[in-house]
Every structure is written in C-alpha cells, then in structure tokens.
C-alpha positions in Angstrom: 73.2 -73.2 -22.8 75.8 -75.9 -23.5 75.8 -79.6 -24.6 78.1 -82.0 -22.7 79.5 -85.1 -24.4 81.5 -88.1 -23.2 83.4 -90.6 -25.2 84.2 -94.3 -24.4 87.4 -93.2 -22.6 85.3 -90.7 -20.5 86.9 -87.6 -22.0 84.7 -84.5 -21.7 83.6 -82.2 -24.5 81.5 -79.1 -24.1 80.0 -77.1 -27.0 77.3 -74.4 -27.4 73.8 -75.8 -27.5 72.9 -77.1 -31.0 76.4 -76.9 -32.6 77.9 -80.1 -34.0 81.0 -81.7 -32.5 83.9 -79.6 -33.9 86.6 -82.3 -33.9 86.7 -84.0 -37.3 89.4 -86.4 -36.3 88.0 -87.0 -32.8 88.8 -90.5 -31.6 86.1 -92.6 -30.0 82.4 -92.2 -30.1 80.9 -89.1 -28.5 77.6 -89.5 -26.7 75.5 -86.6 -25.6 75.0 -86.7 -21.8 73.1 -83.6 -20.9 72.2 -80.0 -21.6 73.5 -77.6 -19.0 72.5 -74.0 -18.4 75.9 -72.8 -16.9 79.5 -73.9 -16.8 82.6 -72.6 -15.1 84.1 -69.3 -16.3 87.2 -71.2 -17.6 85.1 -73.5 -19.8 82.9 -70.6 -21.0 86.0 -68.6 -22.1 87.4 -71.7 -23.9 84.1 -72.3 -25.8 84.0 -68.6 -26.8 87.6 -68.6 -27.9 87.8 -71.9 -29.8 84.2 -73.1 -30.1 84.6 -76.0 -27.7 86.2 -77.2 -24.5 87.7 -80.7 -24.2 89.3 -82.3 -21.2 91.0 -85.7 -21.3 90.5 -87.9 -18.3 94.2 -88.8 -18.4 95.0 -85.2 -17.5 93.4 -85.7 -14.1 94.4 -89.2 -13.1 96.7 -89.4 -10.1 100.1 -90.8 -10.7 
C-alpha cells in the first residue's frame, strides 16, 4: 500500500504506507490525501529505488 500526499502547489508525493515524508527541505505543506492499494509500475519502481515518487504539477502544464 502507498500513501499519497499533495502540497499547496498541487505537487504529488507517493511513499510506502506508514513511512514519513522523506524530503527534509520540501517546500510547502504536504497533506495526506488517501491510501491506495496499487500504483502504476513506473511509480512503484521509483518508490522502490529512492523511497518516494514526486511529481511537480508544473511538469505537466501545457505551454
């Protein structure tokens, strides 16, 4: 299982269930949104490799 967090800029953070937020210098305030049972394979691999997955909303905005 995974915990999903959003901050005030709507950035996404995914960590394994029960683990603390691993970003000591994280900007903004992270709020826990939900607990999910499954995530995409890309997110799962990133969590296994570095302990978390983070996506900034600005990476997906249209120009």
